[in-house]
N, C-alpha and C positions, 0 to 999 in steps of 0.2 A: 152590506151586512156581513158577508162572509169574511171580508178583510177585518172588520171590527172584531168579530168573534175570534179569529185567528190571532190578531194582535193582542187582544185581552188575555188569551190563553198563554201566549208565549212571552209576555212581558217578564214574568218571573224567570223564564229560561235565559233571557238576555242578561240578567243580573247574576246568573250562576258564574262561578269562577273555577279556574283550573287550580292545580296545586300551588301555583305562584300567586294566586289571588287575582289573576288577570281575567277580565271579562271579554266578551266578543267584541265590544267596542274598542278595547285596548288593542286586541289583535288586528282589527280593521284599521285602526289608526297607524299602527306600526307598518302595515302593508300598504298604506296610502289607498285603501279601498273606499273611495269617496261615496259611491252608491250604497255600499254596505253601511258606512257611517251614517248617512242620511236615513236609511231604512231603520237602523237601530234607534236613532234619536226620535224618529217619527213614532216608533213603538215604545217610547218613553224610557229608553235606557238612560242610566245616570251618567251624564257627561263628565262628572268630576269624581266618579268612584275610584278609590285608590286600591292599588294592589298591595301585596304583603310588604313591599318596600316603601310604600308611601308615594308611589308615582301613579299618575292618572294617564288617560289617553294622550293628552297633549305632551306629557313628559316623554312617553314612549315614542311618539312621532318625532319629537325634537331630537331624542337620542339616535333615532334612525335617520336623521337629516332629511326628514320629509317636510320641507319648507311649506309647500302648498297645503299639506294636510294640517300643519300647525296653524297656518293662516285661516283655514276653514274652521277649525275647532275654536279658535279665538273669536271669529265672527259669530259663531254659534253660542258663545258665552262661556267657553271653558276657562277655568282658573288655572294658572300656572303656579305650581308649588315653588316657593322661594328657593328651595334646595335645587330644583332643576335649573333655575336661572343662575344660581351661584356656581353650579357645576359647569355650565357652559362658559361662564366668564372665567373660571379657573383654568379652563382649557384654551383660553384665548379666542373663544368663539362668541361673537357679540351679535349674531343675527337674531337669536331668540329674544334677548332683551329689547332689541330694536322693534321686533314684531309685536311684542307685548305693549310697548309704548304706542306703536301705531294703532293697535286695537283699542287701547284706552282712549286715544285721541278720537278715533272714529266713534266710539261709544259716547263720548262727551259731545261731539258734533251732532250725533243722532238725537241725544237728549235735548240739546239746544234747539234743533229743528222742530222737535215735537213740542217743546214749550212755545216756540214761536207760532206754530200752527194752532195750538190751543188758544193762544192769545188772540190771534186773528179771528178764530171762530167765536170766541167770547165777544169780541168787539162787534162782529157782524150780528150776533144775536141781540146785543144791546141796541144796536141801530134799528134792527127790525122791530124790537119791542117798542122803542121810542116812536117809530113811524106808526105803529098800530094805535098808540095812545093819543096821537094827534087827531 
């Protein structure tokens, strides 16, 4: 109960920004502070909120070469601004586009698995219903 109250009172605080438009989540991502990232997201911080330059948490993590943090944010559903990918490619750094493709493939696989599980459940329910009608 106390956690719910504290969380609901502080959600607005997590969306406050500094003079650069950066949120606590952006600062946590840049610092690779994974427990803080998870805490902020559990408290409903906006994963894709942009700063004054149009960069979000994953952009800042990528700029800081925080590979594992980028991977975590992508797994959690972060969108990568196209400008961030283009900047990395222009610098000859291709790990970010590769991670984005990996995350997209994982998302597609997850959706396919979910569809398959739903299909199996539907078939089982149909079989069960048919057995009841006999």
